[in-house]
MIMI-747463 format. One line per 5 residues: their letters; for each residue x, y, z of N, C-alpha, C, O. Coordinates in steps of 0.1 Angstrom, whole numbers, padded with zeros to 4 digits, always signed. Example, Ala and Ser with C-alpha at 12.3 -4.5 7.8 and 13.67 -1.06 7.14 Angstrom:
# residues 2
as) +0132,-0057,+0078,+0123,-0045,+0078,+0132,-0033,+0078,+0142,-0033,+0085 | +0128,-0022,+0071,+0137,-0011,+0071,+0129,+0000,+0079,+0134,+0011,+0080
# end
This chain:
# residues 282
mdaag) -0159,-0087,-0129,-0160,-0073,-0131,-0165,-0069,-0144,-0160,-0074,-0154 | -0176,-0062,-0145,-0182,-0058,-0157,-0175,-0046,-0164,-0165,-0041,-0158 | -0180,-0042,-0175,-0173,-0031,-0183,-0173,-0018,-0175,-0163,-0011,-0175 | -0184,-0015,-0168,-0185,-0003,-0160,-0175,-0004,-0149,-0168,+0006,-0145 | -0173,-0015,-0142,-0164,-0017,-0132,-0149,-0015,-0136,-0141,-0009,-0130
rrqli) -0146,-0021,-0148,-0133,-0020,-0153,-0130,-0005,-0157,-0119,+0000,-0154 | -0140,+0002,-0162,-0138,+0016,-0166,-0135,+0024,-0153,-0127,+0033,-0153 | -0143,+0022,-0142,-0141,+0029,-0130,-0127,+0026,-0124,-0120,+0036,-0120 | -0122,+0014,-0125,-0109,+0010,-0120,-0098,+0017,-0128,-0088,+0022,-0122 | -0100,+0017,-0141,-0090,+0024,-0150,-0089,+0039,-0147,-0078,+0044,-0146
ifvfg) -0101,+0045,-0145,-0101,+0059,-0142,-0094,+0062,-0129,-0087,+0071,-0127 | -0097,+0053,-0119,-0091,+0054,-0106,-0075,+0054,-0107,-0068,+0063,-0102 | -0070,+0044,-0114,-0055,+0042,-0115,-0049,+0054,-0122,-0039,+0060,-0118 | -0055,+0058,-0134,-0049,+0069,-0141,-0050,+0082,-0134,-0041,+0090,-0134 | -0062,+0084,-0127,-0063,+0096,-0119,-0053,+0097,-0108,-0047,+0108,-0106
afais) -0051,+0086,-0100,-0041,+0086,-0089,-0027,+0089,-0095,-0020,+0096,-0088 | -0024,+0082,-0106,-0011,+0085,-0112,-0009,+0099,-0117,+0001,+0105,-0115 | -0019,+0104,-0123,-0018,+0118,-0128,-0016,+0128,-0117,-0008,+0137,-0119 | -0024,+0127,-0106,-0022,+0136,-0095,-0009,+0135,-0089,-0002,+0145,-0086 | -0005,+0122,-0086,+0008,+0120,-0079,+0020,+0124,-0088,+0029,+0131,-0083
wgsel) +0021,+0118,-0100,+0032,+0121,-0109,+0032,+0136,-0112,+0043,+0142,-0113 | +0021,+0142,-0115,+0020,+0156,-0118,+0025,+0165,-0106,+0032,+0175,-0108 | +0023,+0160,-0094,+0028,+0168,-0082,+0043,+0166,-0080,+0049,+0176,-0076 | +0048,+0155,-0083,+0062,+0152,-0081,+0071,+0157,-0093,+0083,+0159,-0091 | +0065,+0159,-0104,+0073,+0163,-0116,+0081,+0176,-0114,+0092,+0176,-0118
pmila) +0075,+0186,-0108,+0083,+0198,-0106,+0095,+0196,-0098,+0106,+0203,-0100 | +0095,+0187,-0088,+0107,+0184,-0080,+0117,+0177,-0087,+0129,+0177,-0083 | +0113,+0170,-0098,+0123,+0163,-0106,+0129,+0172,-0117,+0141,+0172,-0119 | +0121,+0180,-0123,+0125,+0189,-0134,+0131,+0202,-0129,+0140,+0207,-0136 | +0126,+0207,-0118,+0131,+0220,-0113,+0134,+0219,-0098,+0128,+0225,-0090
prafp) +0144,+0210,-0094,+0147,+0208,-0080,+0151,+0221,-0072,+0149,+0221,-0060 | +0157,+0231,-0079,+0160,+0243,-0072,+0148,+0251,-0069,+0148,+0258,-0058 | +0139,+0252,-0078,+0127,+0259,-0075,+0117,+0252,-0066,+0110,+0259,-0059 | +0117,+0239,-0066,+0108,+0231,-0058,+0117,+0221,-0050,+0115,+0209,-0052 | +0125,+0225,-0041,+0133,+0215,-0033,+0124,+0207,-0024,+0114,+0212,-0019
itslr) +0127,+0194,-0022,+0118,+0185,-0015,+0116,+0189,-0001,+0106,+0186,+0005 | +0125,+0197,+0005,+0124,+0201,+0019,+0117,+0214,+0021,+0115,+0219,+0032 | +0114,+0221,+0009,+0108,+0234,+0010,+0093,+0233,+0013,+0087,+0222,+0011 | +0086,+0244,+0016,+0072,+0244,+0019,+0065,+0239,+0006,+0055,+0231,+0007 | +0069,+0245,-0006,+0062,+0241,-0018,+0064,+0226,-0021,+0055,+0219,-0026
glell) +0076,+0221,-0019,+0079,+0207,-0021,+0071,+0198,-0012,+0065,+0188,-0016 | +0069,+0202,+0001,+0061,+0194,+0010,+0047,+0195,+0007,+0040,+0185,+0008 | +0042,+0206,+0002,+0028,+0207,-0003,+0025,+0197,-0015,+0015,+0191,-0015 | +0035,+0197,-0024,+0034,+0188,-0035,+0034,+0173,-0031,+0027,+0165,-0036 | +0043,+0170,-0021,+0044,+0156,-0016,+0031,+0152,-0009,+0026,+0141,-0010
flasi) +0025,+0162,-0002,+0012,+0159,+0005,+0001,+0156,-0005,-0006,+0146,-0003 | +0000,+0163,-0016,-0010,+0161,-0026,-0007,+0147,-0033,-0017,+0140,-0035 | +0005,+0144,-0035,+0009,+0131,-0041,+0005,+0120,-0032,+0000,+0109,-0036 | +0007,+0122,-0019,+0005,+0111,-0009,-0010,+0108,-0007,-0013,+0096,-0004 | -0019,+0117,-0010,-0033,+0114,-0008,-0041,+0111,-0021,-0053,+0110,-0021
spslm) -0033,+0111,-0032,-0040,+0110,-0045,-0049,+0097,-0046,-0060,+0098,-0052 | -0044,+0085,-0041,-0053,+0073,-0043,-0066,+0075,-0035,-0077,+0071,-0041 | -0065,+0079,-0023,-0078,+0081,-0015,-0086,+0092,-0020,-0099,+0091,-0020 | -0080,+0102,-0025,-0088,+0113,-0031,-0096,+0108,-0043,-0108,+0111,-0045 | -0089,+0100,-0052,-0097,+0095,-0064,-0108,+0085,-0059,-0118,+0085,-0065
avilt) -0105,+0077,-0049,-0115,+0068,-0044,-0127,+0075,-0039,-0139,+0071,-0042 | -0125,+0086,-0032,-0137,+0094,-0027,-0144,+0100,-0038,-0157,+0100,-0038 | -0137,+0106,-0048,-0144,+0112,-0059,-0152,+0102,-0067,-0164,+0105,-0070 | -0146,+0091,-0070,-0153,+0081,-0079,-0165,+0074,-0071,-0175,+0072,-0077 | -0163,+0071,-0059,-0173,+0065,-0051,-0185,+0075,-0049,-0197,+0071,-0050
gahdg) -0182,+0087,-0046,-0193,+0097,-0045,-0200,+0099,-0058,-0212,+0101,-0058 | -0193,+0099,-0069,-0199,+0101,-0082,-0208,+0089,-0086,-0219,+0091,-0092 | -0204,+0077,-0083,-0211,+0065,-0088,-0221,+0059,-0078,-0231,+0054,-0081 | -0217,+0060,-0065,-0225,+0054,-0055,-0231,+0063,-0045,-0239,+0059,-0036 | -0228,+0076,-0046,-0234,+0086,-0037,-0230,+0085,-0023,-0220,+0079,-0019
vtglr) -0238,+0091,-0014,-0235,+0092,+0000,-0235,+0078,+0006,-0226,+0075,+0015 | -0244,+0069,+0002,-0244,+0055,+0007,-0231,+0048,+0004,-0225,+0042,+0013 | -0226,+0050,-0008,-0213,+0043,-0011,-0201,+0049,-0003,-0193,+0042,+0001 | -0201,+0062,-0001,-0191,+0068,+0007,-0191,+0064,+0021,-0181,+0061,+0027 | -0203,+0063,+0027,-0204,+0058,+0041,-0199,+0043,+0042,-0193,+0040,+0051
rmlaq) -0203,+0035,+0032,-0199,+0021,+0032,-0183,+0020,+0031,-0177,+0012,+0038 | -0177,+0028,+0022,-0163,+0028,+0021,-0156,+0033,+0033,-0146,+0027,+0038 | -0160,+0044,+0038,-0154,+0051,+0050,-0156,+0042,+0063,-0148,+0043,+0072 | -0166,+0034,+0063,-0169,+0026,+0075,-0157,+0016,+0077,-0155,+0011,+0088 | -0150,+0013,+0066,-0139,+0003,+0067,-0127,+0009,+0076,-0120,+0002,+0082
vvrwr) -0126,+0023,+0076,-0116,+0029,+0083,-0118,+0028,+0098,-0108,+0028,+0106 | -0130,+0027,+0103,-0133,+0026,+0117,-0137,+0012,+0121,-0142,+0010,+0132 | -0135,+0002,+0112,-0138,-0012,+0115,-0127,-0017,+0124,-0117,-0022,+0119 | -0129,-0018,+0137,-0119,-0021,+0146,-0120,-0035,+0152,-0111,-0040,+0158 | -0132,-0041,+0151,-0134,-0054,+0157,-0126,-0065,+0149,-0130,-0068,+0137
arpvy) -0116,-0070,+0155,-0108,-0081,+0148,-0100,-0088,+0160,-0099,-0082,+0170 | -0095,-0099,+0157,-0087,-0107,+0167,-0075,-0098,+0170,-0069,-0093,+0161 | -0071,-0097,+0183,-0060,-0089,+0187,-0047,-0093,+0180,-0038,-0085,+0178 | -0046,-0106,+0176,-0033,-0110,+0170,-0030,-0102,+0157,-0019,-0100,+0153 | -0041,-0098,+0150,-0039,-0090,+0138,-0034,-0076,+0141,-0026,-0071,+0133
yvval) -0038,-0070,+0152,-0032,-0058,+0156,-0017,-0059,+0159,-0009,-0051,+0155 | -0014,-0070,+0166,+0000,-0073,+0170,+0009,-0074,+0158,+0020,-0069,+0156 | +0004,-0083,+0148,+0011,-0085,+0136,+0013,-0072,+0128,+0024,-0069,+0123 | +0002,-0065,+0127,+0003,-0052,+0119,+0013,-0042,+0124,+0020,-0036,+0117 | +0014,-0041,+0138,+0022,-0032,+0144,+0037,-0037,+0146,+0046,-0029,+0144
alptg) +0038,-0050,+0149,+0051,-0055,+0153,+0059,-0061,+0141,+0071,-0060,+0141 | +0052,-0067,+0131,+0060,-0074,+0121,+0069,-0064,+0113,+0081,-0067,+0112 | +0064,-0053,+0108,+0074,-0044,+0100,+0086,-0040,+0108,+0097,-0040,+0103 | +0083,-0036,+0121,+0094,-0031,+0129,+0104,-0043,+0132,+0116,-0041,+0132 | +0098,-0054,+0135,+0107,-0066,+0138,+0116,-0069,+0126,+0127,-0072,+0127
lslla) +0110,-0069,+0114,+0118,-0072,+0102,+0128,-0061,+0100,+0139,-0064,+0095 | +0125,-0049,+0102,+0134,-0038,+0101,+0146,-0040,+0110,+0157,-0038,+0106 | +0143,-0042,+0123,+0154,-0044,+0132,+0163,-0056,+0129,+0175,-0055,+0130 | +0157,-0067,+0124,+0164,-0078,+0120,+0173,-0075,+0108,+0185,-0079,+0107 | +0167,-0068,+0098,+0175,-0064,+0086,+0187,-0055,+0090,+0197,-0055,+0084
qaapg) +0185,-0046,+0100,+0195,-0037,+0105,+0207,-0045,+0111,+0218,-0042,+0110 | +0203,-0055,+0119,+0213,-0063,+0127,+0220,-0073,+0119,+0232,-0076,+0122 | +0214,-0078,+0108,+0220,-0089,+0100,+0233,-0086,+0094,+0242,-0094,+0095 | +0236,-0074,+0089,+0249,-0071,+0083,+0261,-0073,+0093,+0272,-0076,+0089 | +0258,-0070,+0106,+0268,-0072,+0116,+0273,-0086,+0118,+0283,-0089,+0123
lwgaa) +0264,-0096,+0113,+0268,-0110,+0115,+0280,-0114,+0106,+0288,-0123,+0110 | +0282,-0106,+0095,+0294,-0109,+0087,+0304,-0097,+0087,+0312,-0096,+0078 | +0303,-0089,+0098,+0313,-0079,+0100,+0311,-0066,+0093,+0319,-0057,+0095 | +0299,-0064,+0086,+0296,-0052,+0079,+0290,-0042,+0089,+0285,-0046,+0099 | +0291,-0029,+0086,+0285,-0019,+0094,+0270,-0019,+0093,+0264,-0020,+0082
spalf) +0262,-0018,+0104,+0248,-0017,+0103,+0244,-0003,+0102,+0250,+0006,+0106 | +0232,+0000,+0095,+0227,+0013,+0093,+0223,+0019,+0106,+0221,+0012,+0116 | +0222,+0032,+0107,+0218,+0039,+0119,+0204,+0034,+0123,+0196,+0031,+0114 | +0201,+0034,+0136,+0188,+0030,+0140,+0177,+0039,+0135,+0166,+0034,+0132 | +0179,+0052,+0135,+0169,+0061,+0130,+0175,+0072,+0122,+0185,+0078,+0126
ipspn) +0170,+0074,+0110,+0175,+0085,+0101,+0162,+0092,+0096,+0154,+0086,+0091 | +0161,+0105,+0099,+0149,+0112,+0095,+0147,+0112,+0080,+0157,+0112,+0072 | +0134,+0112,+0076,+0131,+0112,+0062,+0128,+0126,+0057,+0123,+0134,+0065 | +0132,+0129,+0045,+0129,+0143,+0039,+0114,+0145,+0037,+0110,+0156,+0035 | +0106,+0134,+0037,+0092,+0135,+0035,+0084,+0133,+0048,+0082,+0121,+0052
pwapt) +0081,+0143,+0056,+0074,+0141,+0069,+0060,+0135,+0067,+0055,+0130,+0077 | +0054,+0136,+0055,+0041,+0130,+0054,+0041,+0115,+0053,+0031,+0108,+0055 | +0053,+0109,+0049,+0054,+0095,+0047,+0049,+0086,+0058,+0041,+0077,+0056 | +0054,+0088,+0071,+0050,+0078,+0081,+0035,+0078,+0085,+0030,+0067,+0086 | +0029,+0090,+0086,+0015,+0090,+0091,+0005,+0095,+0082,-0007,+0090,+0082
vsppg) +0008,+0105,+0073,-0003,+0110,+0064,-0004,+0101,+0052,-0016,+0098,+0047 | +0006,+0096,+0047,+0006,+0087,+0035,-0003,+0075,+0036,-0010,+0072,+0027 | -0002,+0067,+0047,-0010,+0055,+0048,-0025,+0057,+0046,-0031,+0050,+0038 | -0032,+0066,+0054,-0046,+0068,+0051,-0048,+0075,+0038,-0059,+0072,+0031 | -0039,+0083,+0033,-0040,+0089,+0020,-0039,+0079,+0009,-0044,+0082,-0002
eelgw) -0033,+0068,+0011,-0032,+0057,+0001,-0042,+0046,+0003,-0049,+0042,-0007 | -0044,+0042,+0015,-0051,+0029,+0017,-0066,+0030,+0014,-0072,+0019,+0010 | -0072,+0041,+0016,-0087,+0042,+0012,-0088,+0039,-0003,-0098,+0034,-0008 | -0078,+0043,-0011,-0078,+0040,-0025,-0073,+0026,-0029,-0080,+0019,-0035 | -0061,+0022,-0024,-0055,+0009,-0028,-0064,-0002,-0023,-0069,-0010,-0031
rgyal) -0065,-0003,-0010,-0072,-0015,-0004,-0087,-0012,-0002,-0095,-0022,-0004 | -0091,+0000,+0000,-0105,+0003,+0002,-0113,+0003,-0011,-0125,+0000,-0011 | -0107,+0008,-0022,-0114,+0009,-0034,-0110,-0001,-0045,-0118,-0008,-0050 | -0097,-0002,-0047,-0092,-0010,-0058,-0092,-0025,-0055,-0096,-0033,-0064 | -0088,-0029,-0043,-0086,-0043,-0040,-0099,-0051,-0041,-0099,-0061,-0047
prlqs) -0110,-0046,-0035,-0123,-0054,-0037,-0127,-0056,-0051,-0133,-0066,-0055 | -0124,-0046,-0059,-0128,-0047,-0074,-0119,-0057,-0081,-0123,-0064,-0089 | -0106,-0056,-0078,-0097,-0066,-0084,-0100,-0080,-0079,-0099,-0090,-0087 | -0104,-0082,-0067,-0108,-0095,-0062,-0121,-0100,-0067,-0124,-0112,-0066 | -0128,-0092,-0074,-0140,-0097,-0081,-0137,-0103,-0094,-0145,-0110,-0100
sfqal) -0124,-0101,-0099,-0120,-0107,-0112,-0109,-0117,-0110,-0107,-0126,-0118 | -0101,-0115,-0100,-0089,-0123,-0097,-0090,-0130,-0084,-0097,-0125,-0075 | -0082,-0141,-0082,-0081,-0146,-0069,-0073,-0136,-0060,-0067,-0127,-0066 | -0074,-0137,-0047,-0068,-0127,-0038,-0053,-0126,-0041,-0048,-0115,-0041 | -0046,-0137,-0044,-0032,-0136,-0046,-0029,-0128,-0059,-0021,-0120,-0059
gaslv) -0037,-0132,-0070,-0035,-0124,-0082,-0038,-0110,-0081,-0031,-0101,-0086 | -0049,-0107,-0074,-0052,-0093,-0071,-0041,-0085,-0064,-0039,-0074,-0067 | -0035,-0092,-0054,-0024,-0086,-0046,-0012,-0083,-0055,-0006,-0072,-0054 | -0009,-0092,-0064,+0002,-0090,-0073,+0000,-0079,-0083,+0009,-0070,-0085 | -0012,-0078,-0088,-0015,-0067,-0098,-0015,-0054,-0090,-0009,-0044,-0095
lgaiw) -0022,-0053,-0079,-0022,-0041,-0071,-0008,-0037,-0066,-0005,-0025,-0066 | +0000,-0047,-0063,+0013,-0044,-0058,+0022,-0037,-0069,+0029,-0028,-0066 | +0020,-0042,-0081,+0028,-0037,-0093,+0023,-0022,-0095,+0031,-0013,-0097 | +0010,-0020,-0095,+0005,-0006,-0096,+0010,+0003,-0085,+0014,+0014,-0088 | +0009,-0002,-0073,+0014,+0006,-0061,+0028,+0009,-0062,+0032,+0021,-0059
alwha) +0037,+0000,-0067,+0051,+0003,-0068,+0054,+0013,-0079,+0062,+0022,-0077 | +0047,+0011,-0090,+0049,+0021,-0101,+0044,+0035,-0098,+0050,+0045,-0102 | +0034,+0036,-0090,+0029,+0049,-0085,+0040,+0056,-0077,+0040,+0069,-0078 | +0048,+0049,-0071,+0059,+0055,-0063,+0071,+0059,-0072,+0080,+0066,-0067 | +0072,+0055,-0084,+0084,+0056,-0093,+0090,+0070,-0093,+0102,+0071,-0092
pqwli) +0082,+0080,-0095,+0088,+0094,-0096,+0096,+0098,-0084,+0105,+0106,-0085 | +0092,+0093,-0072,+0099,+0096,-0060,+0114,+0092,-0061,+0123,+0098,-0055 | +0117,+0082,-0069,+0130,+0077,-0070,+0138,+0085,-0081,+0150,+0082,-0083 | +0132,+0094,-0087,+0138,+0103,-0097,+0141,+0117,-0091,+0148,+0125,-0097 | +0136,+0119,-0079,+0138,+0132,-0072,+0153,+0132,-0068,+0158,+0123,-0063
pgari) +0160,+0143,-0070,+0174,+0144,-0067,+0177,+0140,-0052,+0170,+0145,-0043 | +0186,+0131,-0050,+0189,+0126,-0037,+0185,+0112,-0035,+0190,+0105,-0027 | +0175,+0107,-0043,+0171,+0093,-0042,+0181,+0084,-0050,+0188,+0089,-0059 | +0181,+0072,-0046,+0190,+0062,-0052,+0182,+0053,-0061,+0176,+0043,-0057 | +0181,+0056,-0074,+0173,+0049,-0083,+0177,+0035,-0085,+0169,+0026,-0088
tlfpl) +0190,+0032,-0081,+0194,+0018,-0082,+0187,+0009,-0072,+0188,-0004,-0074 | +0181,+0014,-0062,+0174,+0006,-0052,+0160,+0004,-0056,+0153,-0004,-0049 | +0155,+0010,-0067,+0141,+0008,-0071,+0137,-0006,-0073,+0126,-0010,-0069 | +0145,-0015,-0080,+0141,-0029,-0082,+0139,-0036,-0069,+0129,-0044,-0068 | +0147,-0034,-0059,+0145,-0040,-0046,+0132,-0035,-0040,+0124,-0042,-0034
ffvri) +0129,-0022,-0041,+0117,-0016,-0036,+0105,-0022,-0043,+0095,-0025,-0037 | +0106,-0024,-0056,+0094,-0029,-0064,+0091,-0043,-0059,+0079,-0046,-0057 | +0100,-0051,-0057,+0098,-0065,-0053,+0092,-0065,-0038,+0083,-0072,-0035 | +0098,-0056,-0030,+0093,-0055,-0016,+0078,-0051,-0016,+0071,-0056,-0008 | +0075,-0041,-0024,+0061,-0036,-0024,+0051,-0046,-0028,+0040,-0047,-0022
iaesv) +0055,-0055,-0037,+0046,-0066,-0041,+0044,-0075,-0029,+0033,-0080,-0027 | +0055,-0079,-0022,+0054,-0087,-0011,+0045,-0081,+0000,+0037,-0087,+0007 | +0047,-0068,+0002,+0039,-0061,+0012,+0024,-0060,+0008,+0015,-0060,+0016 | +0022,-0060,-0005,+0008,-0060,-0010,+0001,-0073,-0006,-0011,-0073,-0002 | +0008,-0084,-0007,+0003,-0097,-0003,+0000,-0097,+0012,-0011,-0102,+0016
fltwl) +0009,-0092,+0020,+0007,-0091,+0034,-0005,-0082,+0038,-0013,-0086,+0046 | -0007,-0071,+0031,-0018,-0062,+0034,-0031,-0068,+0030,-0042,-0066,+0037 | -0031,-0075,+0019,-0044,-0082,+0014,-0048,-0093,+0025,-0059,-0094,+0028 | -0038,-0100,+0030,-0040,-0110,+0040,-0046,-0104,+0052,-0056,-0109,+0058 | -0041,-0092,+0057,-0047,-0085,+0068,-0061,-0081,+0065,-0070,-0082,+0073
ynntg) -0063,-0075,+0053,-0076,-0069,+0049,-0087,-0080,+0049,-0098,-0078,+0054 | -0083,-0091,+0042,-0093,-0102,+0041,-0096,-0109,+0054,-0107,-0114,+0056 | -0086,-0110,+0063,-0088,-0118,+0075,-0094,-0110,+0086,-0097,-0115,+0097 | -0095,-0097,+0084,-0101,-0088,+0095,-0115,-0082,+0090,-0119,-0072,+0096 | -0121,-0088,+0080,-0134,-0083,+0076,-0133,-0070,+0069,-0142,-0061,+0071
rslli) -0123,-0067,+0061,-0121,-0055,+0054,-0118,-0043,+0064,-0124,-0032,+0062 | -0109,-0045,+0073,-0106,-0034,+0083,-0095,-0026,+0077,-0083,-0030,+0077 | -0098,-0014,+0072,-0088,-0005,+0068,-0080,+0001,+0079,-0069,+0005,+0077 | -0086,+0001,+0091,-0079,+0006,+0103,-0066,-0002,+0105,-0055,+0003,+0107 | -0067,-0015,+0105,-0056,-0024,+0107,-0046,-0023,+0096,-0034,-0023,+0098
vilah) -0051,-0022,+0083,-0042,-0021,+0072,-0034,-0007,+0073,-0022,-0007,+0070 | -0041,+0003,+0077,-0034,+0016,+0078,-0023,+0015,+0089,-0012,+0021,+0088 | -0026,+0009,+0100,-0016,+0007,+0111,-0004,-0001,+0106,+0007,+0003,+0109 | -0007,-0011,+0098,+0005,-0019,+0092,+0013,-0010,+0083,+0025,-0011,+0083 | +0006,-0002,+0075,+0013,+0007,+0065,+0021,+0017,+0073,+0032,+0021,+0068
vgmnl) +0016,+0023,+0084,+0024,+0032,+0092,+0036,+0025,+0097,+0047,+0031,+0096 | +0035,+0013,+0102,+0046,+0005,+0106,+0056,+0003,+0096,+0068,+0004,+0098 | +0052,+0000,+0084,+0061,-0003,+0072,+0068,+0010,+0069,+0080,+0010,+0066 | +0061,+0021,+0068,+0067,+0034,+0065,+0078,+0038,+0075,+0088,+0043,+0072 | +0074,+0036,+0088,+0084,+0040,+0099,+0096,+0031,+0098,+0108,+0036,+0100
svvrl) +0095,+0018,+0094,+0106,+0009,+0092,+0114,+0013,+0081,+0127,+0013,+0081 | +0108,+0017,+0070,+0115,+0022,+0058,+0123,+0035,+0060,+0134,+0036,+0055 | +0117,+0044,+0068,+0124,+0056,+0072,+0138,+0053,+0078,+0148,+0060,+0075 | +0138,+0042,+0086,+0151,+0039,+0092,+0161,+0033,+0082,+0173,+0034,+0084 | +0155,+0026,+0072,+0164,+0019,+0063,+0167,+0026,+0050,+0178,+0025,+0044
vpfgq) +0157,+0033,+0044,+0159,+0039,+0031,+0155,+0053,+0030,+0145,+0056,+0024 | +0162,+0062,+0037,+0158,+0076,+0036,+0164,+0083,+0024,+0173,+0091,+0025 | +0159,+0080,+0012,+0163,+0085,-0001,+0178,+0084,-0003,+0182,+0072,-0006 | +0186,+0094,-0001,+0200,+0093,-0005,+0208,+0085,+0004,+0219,+0081,+0000 | +0204,+0081,+0016,+0212,+0073,+0025,+0208,+0059,+0026,+0211,+0052,+0035
gnlag) +0201,+0054,+0015,+0196,+0040,+0015,+0207,+0030,+0016,+0218,+0032,+0010 | +0206,+0020,+0024,+0216,+0010,+0027,+0213,-0002,+0019,+0202,-0008,+0020 | +0222,-0006,+0010,+0219,-0017,+0000,+0217,-0030,+0008,+0208,-0038,+0004 | +0226,-0033,+0017,+0225,-0046,+0025,+0212,-0046,+0033,+0205,-0056,+0032 | +0209,-0035,+0040,+0196,-0035,+0047,+0184,-0036,+0039,+0175,-0043,+0042
qsiym) +0184,-0029,+0027,+0173,-0030,+0018,+0171,-0044,+0013,+0160,-0049,+0012 | +0182,-0050,+0009,+0181,-0064,+0003,+0175,-0074,+0013,+0167,-0082,+0010 | +0180,-0073,+0026,+0176,-0082,+0036,+0161,-0079,+0040,+0154,-0089,+0041 | +0158,-0067,+0041,+0144,-0063,+0044,+0134,-0068,+0033,+0124,-0074,+0036 | +0138,-0067,+0020,+0130,-0072,+0009,+0129,-0087,+0010,+0118,-0092,+0008
llfca) +0140,-0094,+0013,+0139,-0109,+0013,+0131,-0113,+0025,+0124,-0123,+0024 | +0131,-0106,+0036,+0123,-0110,+0048,+0108,-0108,+0045,+0100,-0117,+0048 | +0105,-0097,+0038,+0091,-0095,+0035,+0086,-0105,+0024,+0075,-0110,+0025 | +0095,-0109,+0015,+0091,-0119,+0005,+0089,-0133,+0012,+0080,-0140,+0008 | +0097,-0136,+0023,+0095,-0148,+0030,+0081,-0148,+0038,+0074,-0158,+0038
vaali) +0078,-0136,+0043,+0064,-0135,+0049,+0053,-0137,+0039,+0044,-0144,+0042 | +0055,-0131,+0027,+0044,-0133,+0017,+0044,-0147,+0013,+0033,-0153,+0011 | +0055,-0154,+0011,+0055,-0168,+0007,+0049,-0177,+0018,+0041,-0186,+0015 | +0051,-0173,+0031,+0045,-0181,+0042,+0029,-0179,+0041,+0022,-0189,+0044 | +0025,-0167,+0039,+0010,-0164,+0038,+0004,-0173,+0026,-0006,-0179,+0028
vwrtn) +0011,-0173,+0015,+0006,-0180,+0003,+0005,-0195,+0006,-0004,-0202,+0003 | +0016,-0200,+0013,+0017,-0214,+0016,+0006,-0219,+0026,+0001,-0230,+0025 | +0003,-0210,+0036,-0006,-0214,+0047,-0021,-0210,+0045,-0029,-0213,+0053 | -0024,-0203,+0034,-0037,-0199,+0031,-0042,-0204,+0018,-0034,-0209,+0010 | -0055,-0201,+0015,-0060,-0204,+0002,-0057,-0193,-0008,-0060,-0181,-0004
ratlt) -0052,-0195,-0019,-0048,-0184,-0028,-0060,-0176,-0033,-0058,-0165,-0037 | -0071,-0183,-0033,-0083,-0175,-0038,-0087,-0164,-0029,-0093,-0154,-0033 | -0084,-0166,-0016,-0089,-0156,-0006,-0078,-0151,+0004,-0080,-0141,+0010 | -0066,-0158,+0004,-0056,-0155,+0013,-0061,-0156,+0028,-0056,-0150,+0037 | -0071,-0165,+0030,-0076,-0169,+0043,-0075,-0184,+0043,-0072,-0190,+0034
rerrp) -0080,-0190,+0055,-0080,-0204,+0056,-0093,-0210,+0048,-0094,-0222,+0046 | -0102,-0201,+0045,-0114,-0205,+0038,-0113,-0203,+0023,-0107,-0194,+0019 | -0120,-0212,+0016,-0120,-0210,+0001,-0130,-0199,-0003,-0127,-0191,-0012 | -0141,-0198,+0004,-0151,-0187,+0002,-0149,-0176,+0012,-0148,-0179,+0024 | -0148,-0164,+0008,-0146,-0153,+0017,-0158,-0151,+0026,-0169,-0153,+0021
plslv) -0156,-0146,+0038,-0168,-0143,+0046,-0176,-0132,+0040,-0171,-0124,+0031 | -0189,-0131,+0044,-0198,-0121,+0038,-0192,-0107,+0040,-0196,-0098,+0032 | -0184,-0104,+0050,-0179,-0091,+0052,-0169,-0086,+0042,-0166,-0075,+0040 | -0165,-0096,+0033,-0156,-0092,+0022,-0164,-0088,+0010,-0158,-0082,+0001 | -0176,-0092,+0009,-0184,-0089,-0002,-0188,-0074,-0002,-0194,-0069,+0008
vdggt) -0186,-0067,-0013,-0191,-0053,-0014,-0206,-0053,-0016,-0210,-0057,-0027 | -0213,-0048,-0007,-0228,-0049,-0008,-0233,-0037,-0015,-0228,-0026,-0014 | -0243,-0039,-0023,-0251,-0028,-0030,-0242,-0021,-0040,-0232,-0027,-0045 | -0245,-0009,-0043,-0238,+0000,-0052,-0240,-0005,-0066,-0250,-0012,-0069 | -0231,-0001,-0075,-0232,-0004,-0089,-0219,-0009,-0095,-0209,-0009,-0088
gtdla) -0220,-0014,-0107,-0208,-0018,-0114,-0200,-0029,-0107,-0205,-0040,-0105 | -0188,-0026,-0102,-0179,-0036,-0096,-0185,-0041,-0083,-0181,-0052,-0080 | -0193,-0033,-0076,-0198,-0039,-0064,-0207,-0051,-0067,-0205,-0061,-0060 | -0216,-0050,-0077,-0224,-0062,-0080,-0215,-0073,-0086,-0218,-0085,-0084 | -0205,-0069,-0093,-0196,-0080,-0099,-0189,-0087,-0088,-0187,-0099,-0089
arday) -0185,-0080,-0077,-0178,-0086,-0066,-0188,-0096,-0059,-0184,-0107,-0056 | -0201,-0092,-0057,-0210,-0100,-0051,-0213,-0113,-0059,-0214,-0124,-0053 | -0214,-0111,-0072,-0217,-0123,-0081,-0205,-0132,-0080,-0207,-0144,-0080 | -0193,-0127,-0081,-0181,-0135,-0081,-0180,-0144,-0068,-0176,-0155,-0069 | -0183,-0137,-0056,-0181,-0144,-0044,-0192,-0154,-0041,-0190,-0164,-0033
sa) -0203,-0153,-0048,-0214,-0162,-0046,-0214,-0174,-0056,-0222,-0183,-0056 | -0205,-0173,-0066,-0204,-0183,-0076,-0199,-0196,-0071,-0197,-0206,-0079
# end
């Protein structure tokens, strides 16, 4: 990644954080004026939820124009992939969630409720496309031009987790669960990179997986009613999935191949796009 690419990536991260954290700050500092369940609170949560994709669209349009936007948005409708990836994207998060819910009963503890509504209605369906165009569609290809896929996943996972940090300071959230959340998000980042790289950069499949993860988390960690046992087990299960991916794939690509397929290379454009192409052809 050249200097221009690094600068674009830094602007993207700081912009996404500024929009998201700035939107959530009123709910932290003035919860009575901006309660999370009020219309104003929901509007702020909506803006925070779409900040990564919003920054990706702004920066891509500014640097690569209409061609770059078309190329990036094409990933959202890229549906041709082996059916197994759709099954894994949709079934794995729910399966892990159900297993995490049932596990406490094995030692006589109470299991969490099967479904608990979330105070953020945008989380299950709006947040995934609002995030993934930015995280996986914009940032990940640029990070993979400088790091191996595993390293890029870990870096992006840490950024992704910290981006969520203010949500854990909103009244009603259990900040003590944030360390478990942080580790789980990094494991989920490895999982989503694996999906992205093995499906020819299909953001559609990544978004479906993100929806599944959010729906699973709604059942386990609805802010104030988060279950420590369920959270811990769910985090460990996702870490096991990430470890299995790393063990069974090449760390450079998180696929079975050392060199990524051509569909992973960002064609044309400027800055990091050319850096990605040079890195993959080296």
